[in-house]
PyMOL Python script that loads the backbone (N, CA, C, O; Angstrom):
from pymol import cmd

cmd.read_pdbstr("""\
ATOM      1  N   MET A   1       7.190 -23.595  26.112  1.00  0.00           N
ATOM      2  CA  MET A   1       6.396 -22.716  26.935  1.00  0.00           C
ATOM      3  C   MET A   1       6.478 -21.319  26.336  1.00  0.00           C
ATOM      4  O   MET A   1       7.567 -20.826  26.041  1.00  0.00           O
ATOM      5  N   GLU A   2       5.344 -20.693  26.161  1.00  0.00           N
ATOM      6  CA  GLU A   2       5.285 -19.330  25.662  1.00  0.00           C
ATOM      7  C   GLU A   2       4.795 -18.409  26.777  1.00  0.00           C
ATOM      8  O   GLU A   2       3.861 -18.737  27.509  1.00  0.00           O
ATOM      9  N   ILE A   3       5.437 -17.262  26.887  1.00  0.00           N
ATOM     10  CA  ILE A   3       5.059 -16.282  27.905  1.00  0.00           C
ATOM     11  C   ILE A   3       4.786 -14.956  27.212  1.00  0.00           C
ATOM     12  O   ILE A   3       5.624 -14.433  26.478  1.00  0.00           O
ATOM     13  N   ASN A   4       3.595 -14.426  27.461  1.00  0.00           N
ATOM     14  CA  ASN A   4       3.197 -13.124  26.934  1.00  0.00           C
ATOM     15  C   ASN A   4       3.760 -12.053  27.860  1.00  0.00           C
ATOM     16  O   ASN A   4       3.334 -11.925  29.007  1.00  0.00           O
ATOM     17  N   ILE A   5       4.721 -11.285  27.353  1.00  0.00           N
ATOM     18  CA  ILE A   5       5.350 -10.282  28.211  1.00  0.00           C
ATOM     19  C   ILE A   5       4.430  -9.100  28.482  1.00  0.00           C
ATOM     20  O   ILE A   5       4.720  -8.277  29.350  1.00  0.00           O
ATOM     21  N   ALA A   6       3.320  -9.005  27.746  1.00  0.00           N
ATOM     22  CA  ALA A   6       2.360  -7.930  27.974  1.00  0.00           C
ATOM     23  C   ALA A   6       1.384  -8.262  29.098  1.00  0.00           C
ATOM     24  O   ALA A   6       0.671  -7.382  29.581  1.00  0.00           O
ATOM     25  N   GLY A   7       1.348  -9.515  29.512  1.00  0.00           N
ATOM     26  CA  GLY A   7       0.424  -9.940  30.557  1.00  0.00           C
ATOM     27  C   GLY A   7       1.108 -10.066  31.905  1.00  0.00           C
ATOM     28  O   GLY A   7       2.286  -9.735  32.042  1.00  0.00           O
ATOM     29  N   PRO A   8       0.379 -10.540  32.892  1.00  0.00           N
ATOM     30  CA  PRO A   8       0.940 -10.661  34.243  1.00  0.00           C
ATOM     31  C   PRO A   8       2.122 -11.631  34.320  1.00  0.00           C
ATOM     32  O   PRO A   8       2.982 -11.488  35.189  1.00  0.00           O
ATOM     33  N   ASP A   9       2.169 -12.606  33.429  1.00  0.00           N
ATOM     34  CA  ASP A   9       3.294 -13.539  33.432  1.00  0.00           C
ATOM     35  C   ASP A   9       4.575 -12.896  32.911  1.00  0.00           C
ATOM     36  O   ASP A   9       5.655 -13.473  33.036  1.00  0.00           O
ATOM     37  N   GLY A  10       4.464 -11.713  32.332  1.00  0.00           N
ATOM     38  CA  GLY A  10       5.634 -11.001  31.839  1.00  0.00           C
ATOM     39  C   GLY A  10       6.378 -10.234  32.918  1.00  0.00           C
ATOM     40  O   GLY A  10       7.421  -9.637  32.652  1.00  0.00           O
ATOM     41  N   ASN A  11       5.849 -10.246  34.133  1.00  0.00           N
ATOM     42  CA  ASN A  11       6.536  -9.614  35.254  1.00  0.00           C
ATOM     43  C   ASN A  11       7.871 -10.315  35.467  1.00  0.00           C
ATOM     44  O   ASN A  11       7.935 -11.544  35.477  1.00  0.00           O
ATOM     45  N   VAL A  12       8.925  -9.546  35.634  1.00  0.00           N
ATOM     46  CA  VAL A  12      10.267 -10.134  35.738  1.00  0.00           C
ATOM     47  C   VAL A  12      10.373 -11.120  36.905  1.00  0.00           C
ATOM     48  O   VAL A  12      11.128 -12.088  36.824  1.00  0.00           O
ATOM     49  N   PHE A  13       9.638 -10.890  37.971  1.00  0.00           N
ATOM     50  CA  PHE A  13       9.713 -11.799  39.108  1.00  0.00           C
ATOM     51  C   PHE A  13       9.037 -13.139  38.796  1.00  0.00           C
ATOM     52  O   PHE A  13       9.473 -14.188  39.271  1.00  0.00           O
ATOM     53  N   VAL A  14       7.989 -13.091  38.009  1.00  0.00           N
ATOM     54  CA  VAL A  14       7.348 -14.336  37.561  1.00  0.00           C
ATOM     55  C   VAL A  14       8.308 -15.103  36.657  1.00  0.00           C
ATOM     56  O   VAL A  14       8.449 -16.320  36.784  1.00  0.00           O
ATOM     57  N   ILE A  15       8.962 -14.394  35.752  1.00  0.00           N
ATOM     58  CA  ILE A  15       9.911 -15.026  34.832  1.00  0.00           C
ATOM     59  C   ILE A  15      11.081 -15.626  35.602  1.00  0.00           C
ATOM     60  O   ILE A  15      11.551 -16.715  35.271  1.00  0.00           O
ATOM     61  N   MET A  16      11.548 -14.927  36.615  1.00  0.00           N
ATOM     62  CA  MET A  16      12.625 -15.469  37.448  1.00  0.00           C
ATOM     63  C   MET A  16      12.175 -16.751  38.132  1.00  0.00           C
ATOM     64  O   MET A  16      12.942 -17.710  38.229  1.00  0.00           O
ATOM     65  N   GLY A  17      10.941 -16.772  38.605  1.00  0.00           N
ATOM     66  CA  GLY A  17      10.412 -17.971  39.256  1.00  0.00           C
ATOM     67  C   GLY A  17      10.311 -19.144  38.292  1.00  0.00           C
ATOM     68  O   GLY A  17      10.600 -20.283  38.659  1.00  0.00           O
ATOM     69  N   VAL A  18       9.903 -18.865  37.069  1.00  0.00           N
ATOM     70  CA  VAL A  18       9.819 -19.920  36.054  1.00  0.00           C
ATOM     71  C   VAL A  18      11.215 -20.471  35.762  1.00  0.00           C
ATOM     72  O   VAL A  18      11.406 -21.684  35.672  1.00  0.00           O
ATOM     73  N   ALA A  19      12.178 -19.576  35.617  1.00  0.00           N
ATOM     74  CA  ALA A  19      13.558 -20.012  35.344  1.00  0.00           C
ATOM     75  C   ALA A  19      14.099 -20.845  36.506  1.00  0.00           C
ATOM     76  O   ALA A  19      14.729 -21.881  36.295  1.00  0.00           O
ATOM     77  N   ARG A  20      13.851 -20.389  37.723  1.00  0.00           N
ATOM     78  CA  ARG A  20      14.302 -21.128  38.912  1.00  0.00           C
ATOM     79  C   ARG A  20      13.697 -22.532  38.930  1.00  0.00           C
ATOM     80  O   ARG A  20      14.397 -23.515  39.173  1.00  0.00           O
ATOM     81  N   LYS A  21      12.401 -22.612  38.673  1.00  0.00           N
ATOM     82  CA  LYS A  21      11.709 -23.910  38.688  1.00  0.00           C
ATOM     83  C   LYS A  21      12.269 -24.838  37.613  1.00  0.00           C
ATOM     84  O   LYS A  21      12.467 -26.028  37.860  1.00  0.00           O
ATOM     85  N   LEU A  22      12.520 -24.306  36.438  1.00  0.00           N
ATOM     86  CA  LEU A  22      13.097 -25.127  35.370  1.00  0.00           C
ATOM     87  C   LEU A  22      14.475 -25.662  35.761  1.00  0.00           C
ATOM     88  O   LEU A  22      14.793 -26.822  35.501  1.00  0.00           O
ATOM     89  N   LEU A  23      15.286 -24.812  36.385  1.00  0.00           N
ATOM     90  CA  LEU A  23      16.608 -25.261  36.825  1.00  0.00           C
ATOM     91  C   LEU A  23      16.488 -26.332  37.908  1.00  0.00           C
ATOM     92  O   LEU A  23      17.228 -27.316  37.901  1.00  0.00           O
ATOM     93  N   GLU A  24      15.560 -26.138  38.831  1.00  0.00           N
ATOM     94  CA  GLU A  24      15.351 -27.155  39.872  1.00  0.00           C
ATOM     95  C   GLU A  24      14.870 -28.471  39.267  1.00  0.00           C
ATOM     96  O   GLU A  24      15.364 -29.543  39.618  1.00  0.00           O
ATOM     97  N   ASP A  25      13.897 -28.379  38.349  1.00  0.00           N
ATOM     98  CA  ASP A  25      13.308 -29.576  37.756  1.00  0.00           C
ATOM     99  C   ASP A  25      14.287 -30.355  36.895  1.00  0.00           C
ATOM    100  O   ASP A  25      14.125 -31.560  36.703  1.00  0.00           O
ATOM    101  N   THR A  26      15.303 -29.673  36.375  1.00  0.00           N
ATOM    102  CA  THR A  26      16.299 -30.347  35.532  1.00  0.00           C
ATOM    103  C   THR A  26      17.592 -30.641  36.310  1.00  0.00           C
ATOM    104  O   THR A  26      18.643 -30.897  35.723  1.00  0.00           O
ATOM    105  N   HIS A  27      17.486 -30.599  37.622  1.00  0.00           N
ATOM    106  CA  HIS A  27      18.612 -30.937  38.518  1.00  0.00           C
ATOM    107  C   HIS A  27      19.830 -30.064  38.257  1.00  0.00           C
ATOM    108  O   HIS A  27      20.967 -30.536  38.271  1.00  0.00           O
ATOM    109  N   ARG A  28      19.570 -28.771  38.015  1.00  0.00           N
ATOM    110  CA  ARG A  28      20.647 -27.800  37.786  1.00  0.00           C
ATOM    111  C   ARG A  28      20.580 -26.692  38.827  1.00  0.00           C
ATOM    112  O   ARG A  28      20.851 -25.527  38.539  1.00  0.00           O
ATOM    113  N   GLY A  29      20.211 -27.081  40.047  1.00  0.00           N
ATOM    114  CA  GLY A  29      20.057 -26.126  41.131  1.00  0.00           C
ATOM    115  C   GLY A  29      21.300 -25.316  41.425  1.00  0.00           C
ATOM    116  O   GLY A  29      21.205 -24.197  41.929  1.00  0.00           O
ATOM    117  N   ASP A  30      22.464 -25.862  41.118  1.00  0.00           N
ATOM    118  CA  ASP A  30      23.704 -25.139  41.363  1.00  0.00           C
ATOM    119  C   ASP A  30      23.832 -23.905  40.474  1.00  0.00           C
ATOM    120  O   ASP A  30      24.637 -23.018  40.762  1.00  0.00           O
ATOM    121  N   GLU A  31      23.050 -23.838  39.400  1.00  0.00           N
ATOM    122  CA  GLU A  31      23.093 -22.696  38.488  1.00  0.00           C
ATOM    123  C   GLU A  31      22.147 -21.564  38.913  1.00  0.00           C
ATOM    124  O   GLU A  31      22.202 -20.465  38.361  1.00  0.00           O
ATOM    125  N   ILE A  32      21.294 -21.834  39.880  1.00  0.00           N
ATOM    126  CA  ILE A  32      20.267 -20.854  40.268  1.00  0.00           C
ATOM    127  C   ILE A  32      20.867 -19.537  40.769  1.00  0.00           C
ATOM    128  O   ILE A  32      20.443 -18.482  40.297  1.00  0.00           O
ATOM    129  N   PRO A  33      21.825 -19.540  41.695  1.00  0.00           N
ATOM    130  CA  PRO A  33      22.315 -18.247  42.201  1.00  0.00           C
ATOM    131  C   PRO A  33      22.853 -17.329  41.096  1.00  0.00           C
ATOM    132  O   PRO A  33      22.545 -16.137  41.080  1.00  0.00           O
ATOM    133  N   LEU A  34      23.642 -17.868  40.187  1.00  0.00           N
ATOM    134  CA  LEU A  34      24.203 -17.039  39.120  1.00  0.00           C
ATOM    135  C   LEU A  34      23.114 -16.568  38.165  1.00  0.00           C
ATOM    136  O   LEU A  34      23.116 -15.409  37.753  1.00  0.00           O
ATOM    137  N   ALA A  35      22.191 -17.446  37.811  1.00  0.00           N
ATOM    138  CA  ALA A  35      21.103 -17.057  36.905  1.00  0.00           C
ATOM    139  C   ALA A  35      20.253 -15.951  37.527  1.00  0.00           C
ATOM    140  O   ALA A  35      19.909 -14.982  36.850  1.00  0.00           O
ATOM    141  N   MET A  36      19.915 -16.086  38.797  1.00  0.00           N
ATOM    142  CA  MET A  36      19.103 -15.073  39.466  1.00  0.00           C
ATOM    143  C   MET A  36      19.845 -13.742  39.550  1.00  0.00           C
ATOM    144  O   MET A  36      19.249 -12.683  39.355  1.00  0.00           O
ATOM    145  N   LYS A  37      21.126 -13.793  39.836  1.00  0.00           N
ATOM    146  CA  LYS A  37      21.925 -12.570  39.915  1.00  0.00           C
ATOM    147  C   LYS A  37      21.976 -11.876  38.560  1.00  0.00           C
ATOM    148  O   LYS A  37      21.823 -10.658  38.471  1.00  0.00           O
ATOM    149  N   ARG A  38      22.192 -12.659  37.505  1.00  0.00           N
ATOM    150  CA  ARG A  38      22.234 -12.083  36.164  1.00  0.00           C
ATOM    151  C   ARG A  38      20.895 -11.451  35.799  1.00  0.00           C
ATOM    152  O   ARG A  38      20.859 -10.398  35.162  1.00  0.00           O
ATOM    153  N   MET A  39      19.794 -12.086  36.199  1.00  0.00           N
ATOM    154  CA  MET A  39      18.471 -11.560  35.881  1.00  0.00           C
ATOM    155  C   MET A  39      18.175 -10.297  36.689  1.00  0.00           C
ATOM    156  O   MET A  39      17.512  -9.388  36.191  1.00  0.00           O
ATOM    157  N   GLN A  40      18.654 -10.233  37.915  1.00  0.00           N
ATOM    158  CA  GLN A  40      18.399  -9.070  38.770  1.00  0.00           C
ATOM    159  C   GLN A  40      19.230  -7.858  38.364  1.00  0.00           C
ATOM    160  O   GLN A  40      18.766  -6.722  38.469  1.00  0.00           O
ATOM    161  N   LEU A  41      20.445  -8.092  37.906  1.00  0.00           N
ATOM    162  CA  LEU A  41      21.354  -6.986  37.607  1.00  0.00           C
ATOM    163  C   LEU A  41      21.226  -6.454  36.192  1.00  0.00           C
ATOM    164  O   LEU A  41      21.661  -5.340  35.903  1.00  0.00           O
ATOM    165  N   GLY A  42      20.635  -7.238  35.316  1.00  0.00           N
ATOM    166  CA  GLY A  42      20.532  -6.823  33.920  1.00  0.00           C
ATOM    167  C   GLY A  42      19.249  -6.066  33.633  1.00  0.00           C
ATOM    168  O   GLY A  42      18.430  -5.821  34.519  1.00  0.00           O
ATOM    169  N   THR A  43      19.103  -5.707  32.379  1.00  0.00           N
ATOM    170  CA  THR A  43      17.877  -5.074  31.917  1.00  0.00           C
ATOM    171  C   THR A  43      16.787  -6.137  31.797  1.00  0.00           C
ATOM    172  O   THR A  43      17.046  -7.331  31.946  1.00  0.00           O
ATOM    173  N   TYR A  44      15.574  -5.687  31.530  1.00  0.00           N
ATOM    174  CA  TYR A  44      14.466  -6.622  31.326  1.00  0.00           C
ATOM    175  C   TYR A  44      14.780  -7.553  30.154  1.00  0.00           C
ATOM    176  O   TYR A  44      14.556  -8.761  30.241  1.00  0.00           O
ATOM    177  N   GLY A  45      15.290  -7.002  29.077  1.00  0.00           N
ATOM    178  CA  GLY A  45      15.647  -7.815  27.909  1.00  0.00           C
ATOM    179  C   GLY A  45      16.722  -8.840  28.244  1.00  0.00           C
ATOM    180  O   GLY A  45      16.672  -9.973  27.764  1.00  0.00           O
ATOM    181  N   GLU A  46      17.682  -8.453  29.054  1.00  0.00           N
ATOM    182  CA  GLU A  46      18.731  -9.389  29.467  1.00  0.00           C
ATOM    183  C   GLU A  46      18.159 -10.491  30.344  1.00  0.00           C
ATOM    184  O   GLU A  46      18.592 -11.640  30.259  1.00  0.00           O
ATOM    185  N   ALA A  47      17.178 -10.148  31.193  1.00  0.00           N
ATOM    186  CA  ALA A  47      16.534 -11.163  32.032  1.00  0.00           C
ATOM    187  C   ALA A  47      15.802 -12.180  31.161  1.00  0.00           C
ATOM    188  O   ALA A  47      15.838 -13.378  31.441  1.00  0.00           O
ATOM    189  N   LEU A  48      15.139 -11.709  30.108  1.00  0.00           N
ATOM    190  CA  LEU A  48      14.469 -12.620  29.185  1.00  0.00           C
ATOM    191  C   LEU A  48      15.486 -13.524  28.486  1.00  0.00           C
ATOM    192  O   LEU A  48      15.239 -14.714  28.293  1.00  0.00           O
ATOM    193  N   ALA A  49      16.617 -12.956  28.112  1.00  0.00           N
ATOM    194  CA  ALA A  49      17.659 -13.738  27.452  1.00  0.00           C
ATOM    195  C   ALA A  49      18.219 -14.815  28.380  1.00  0.00           C
ATOM    196  O   ALA A  49      18.467 -15.939  27.945  1.00  0.00           O
ATOM    197  N   VAL A  50      18.417 -14.480  29.641  1.00  0.00           N
ATOM    198  CA  VAL A  50      18.916 -15.462  30.610  1.00  0.00           C
ATOM    199  C   VAL A  50      17.893 -16.579  30.791  1.00  0.00           C
ATOM    200  O   VAL A  50      18.253 -17.755  30.829  1.00  0.00           O
ATOM    201  N   ALA A  51      16.609 -16.206  30.903  1.00  0.00           N
ATOM    202  CA  ALA A  51      15.559 -17.222  31.051  1.00  0.00           C
ATOM    203  C   ALA A  51      15.533 -18.154  29.845  1.00  0.00           C
ATOM    204  O   ALA A  51      15.387 -19.367  29.995  1.00  0.00           O
ATOM    205  N   THR A  52      15.673 -17.589  28.655  1.00  0.00           N
ATOM    206  CA  THR A  52      15.717 -18.409  27.442  1.00  0.00           C
ATOM    207  C   THR A  52      16.930 -19.329  27.466  1.00  0.00           C
ATOM    208  O   THR A  52      16.838 -20.506  27.116  1.00  0.00           O
ATOM    209  N   GLU A  53      18.053 -18.785  27.878  1.00  0.00           N
ATOM    210  CA  GLU A  53      19.302 -19.552  27.943  1.00  0.00           C
ATOM    211  C   GLU A  53      19.197 -20.725  28.919  1.00  0.00           C
ATOM    212  O   GLU A  53      19.532 -21.855  28.566  1.00  0.00           O
ATOM    213  N   VAL A  54      18.735 -20.464  30.135  1.00  0.00           N
ATOM    214  CA  VAL A  54      18.696 -21.533  31.135  1.00  0.00           C
ATOM    215  C   VAL A  54      17.636 -22.588  30.800  1.00  0.00           C
ATOM    216  O   VAL A  54      17.700 -23.722  31.275  1.00  0.00           O
ATOM    217  N   SER A  55      16.660 -22.192  29.971  1.00  0.00           N
ATOM    218  CA  SER A  55      15.624 -23.159  29.569  1.00  0.00           C
ATOM    219  C   SER A  55      16.012 -23.915  28.310  1.00  0.00           C
ATOM    220  O   SER A  55      15.233 -24.715  27.791  1.00  0.00           O
ATOM    221  N   ASN A  56      17.213 -23.660  27.825  1.00  0.00           N
ATOM    222  CA  ASN A  56      17.666 -24.276  26.568  1.00  0.00           C
ATOM    223  C   ASN A  56      16.685 -24.011  25.435  1.00  0.00           C
ATOM    224  O   ASN A  56      16.448 -24.870  24.585  1.00  0.00           O
ATOM    225  N   GLY A  57      16.120 -22.812  25.437  1.00  0.00           N
ATOM    226  CA  GLY A  57      15.216 -22.388  24.382  1.00  0.00           C
ATOM    227  C   GLY A  57      13.786 -22.860  24.517  1.00  0.00           C
ATOM    228  O   GLY A  57      12.972 -22.628  23.624  1.00  0.00           O
ATOM    229  N   SER A  58      13.462 -23.523  25.625  1.00  0.00           N
ATOM    230  CA  SER A  58      12.091 -24.014  25.772  1.00  0.00           C
ATOM    231  C   SER A  58      11.112 -22.925  26.192  1.00  0.00           C
ATOM    232  O   SER A  58       9.900 -23.127  26.131  1.00  0.00           O
ATOM    233  N   ILE A  59      11.631 -21.758  26.623  1.00  0.00           N
ATOM    234  CA  ILE A  59      10.776 -20.608  26.915  1.00  0.00           C
ATOM    235  C   ILE A  59      10.908 -19.634  25.745  1.00  0.00           C
ATOM    236  O   ILE A  59      12.013 -19.265  25.347  1.00  0.00           O
ATOM    237  N   THR A  60       9.777 -19.232  25.214  1.00  0.00           N
ATOM    238  CA  THR A  60       9.779 -18.176  24.211  1.00  0.00           C
ATOM    239  C   THR A  60       8.863 -17.064  24.710  1.00  0.00           C
ATOM    240  O   THR A  60       7.872 -17.313  25.397  1.00  0.00           O
ATOM    241  N   PHE A  61       9.208 -15.863  24.356  1.00  0.00           N
ATOM    242  CA  PHE A  61       8.467 -14.701  24.802  1.00  0.00           C
ATOM    243  C   PHE A  61       7.817 -14.014  23.614  1.00  0.00           C
ATOM    244  O   PHE A  61       8.398 -13.951  22.530  1.00  0.00           O
ATOM    245  N   TYR A  62       6.613 -13.502  23.820  1.00  0.00           N
ATOM    246  CA  TYR A  62       5.942 -12.728  22.786  1.00  0.00           C
ATOM    247  C   TYR A  62       5.198 -11.586  23.441  1.00  0.00           C
ATOM    248  O   TYR A  62       4.930 -11.603  24.643  1.00  0.00           O
ATOM    249  N   ASP A  63       4.867 -10.594  22.636  1.00  0.00           N
ATOM    250  CA  ASP A  63       4.160  -9.405  23.118  1.00  0.00           C
ATOM    251  C   ASP A  63       2.830  -9.329  22.378  1.00  0.00           C
ATOM    252  O   ASP A  63       2.803  -9.039  21.182  1.00  0.00           O
ATOM    253  N   SER A  64       1.742  -9.585  23.069  1.00  0.00           N
ATOM    254  CA  SER A  64       0.419  -9.585  22.442  1.00  0.00           C
ATOM    255  C   SER A  64      -0.013  -8.186  21.992  1.00  0.00           C
ATOM    256  O   SER A  64      -0.989  -8.051  21.253  1.00  0.00           O
ATOM    257  N   ARG A  65       0.687  -7.171  22.418  1.00  0.00           N
ATOM    258  CA  ARG A  65       0.335  -5.802  22.018  1.00  0.00           C
ATOM    259  C   ARG A  65       0.830  -5.468  20.627  1.00  0.00           C
ATOM    260  O   ARG A  65       0.382  -4.488  20.031  1.00  0.00           O
ATOM    261  N   LYS A  66       1.751  -6.267  20.096  1.00  0.00           N
ATOM    262  CA  LYS A  66       2.334  -5.980  18.778  1.00  0.00           C
ATOM    263  C   LYS A  66       1.542  -6.688  17.694  1.00  0.00           C
ATOM    264  O   LYS A  66       1.105  -7.828  17.853  1.00  0.00           O
ATOM    265  N   ASP A  67       1.371  -5.979  16.588  1.00  0.00           N
ATOM    266  CA  ASP A  67       0.687  -6.564  15.435  1.00  0.00           C
ATOM    267  C   ASP A  67       1.642  -7.472  14.675  1.00  0.00           C
ATOM    268  O   ASP A  67       2.852  -7.246  14.654  1.00  0.00           O
ATOM    269  N   ASP A  68       1.087  -8.490  14.060  1.00  0.00           N
ATOM    270  CA  ASP A  68       1.881  -9.417  13.257  1.00  0.00           C
ATOM    271  C   ASP A  68       1.744  -9.083  11.771  1.00  0.00           C
ATOM    272  O   ASP A  68       1.461  -9.965  10.960  1.00  0.00           O
ATOM    273  N   ASP A  69       1.943  -7.814  11.413  1.00  0.00           N
ATOM    274  CA  ASP A  69       1.792  -7.370  10.017  1.00  0.00           C
ATOM    275  C   ASP A  69       2.800  -8.005   9.127  1.00  0.00           C
ATOM    276  O   ASP A  69       2.814  -7.743   7.924  1.00  0.00           O
TER     277      ASP A  69
END
""", "prot")
cmd.dss("prot")
cmd.show_as("cartoon", "prot")
cmd.util.cbc("prot")
cmd.orient("prot")
């Protein structure tokens, strides 16, 4: 799954929801409280890192505003 952080899906609350859903879908609901807390207390970059971590790398983030020179 790729998420454009420059678009509406890049909102931290949307990303938190995606991470929560992935944890629920993989029967790891017990990890949700800690993951959500880490995402809420950290920086935006840390929240992205937590989402990547809990998804086992299945979420990747990109910024459509940056050139691929």
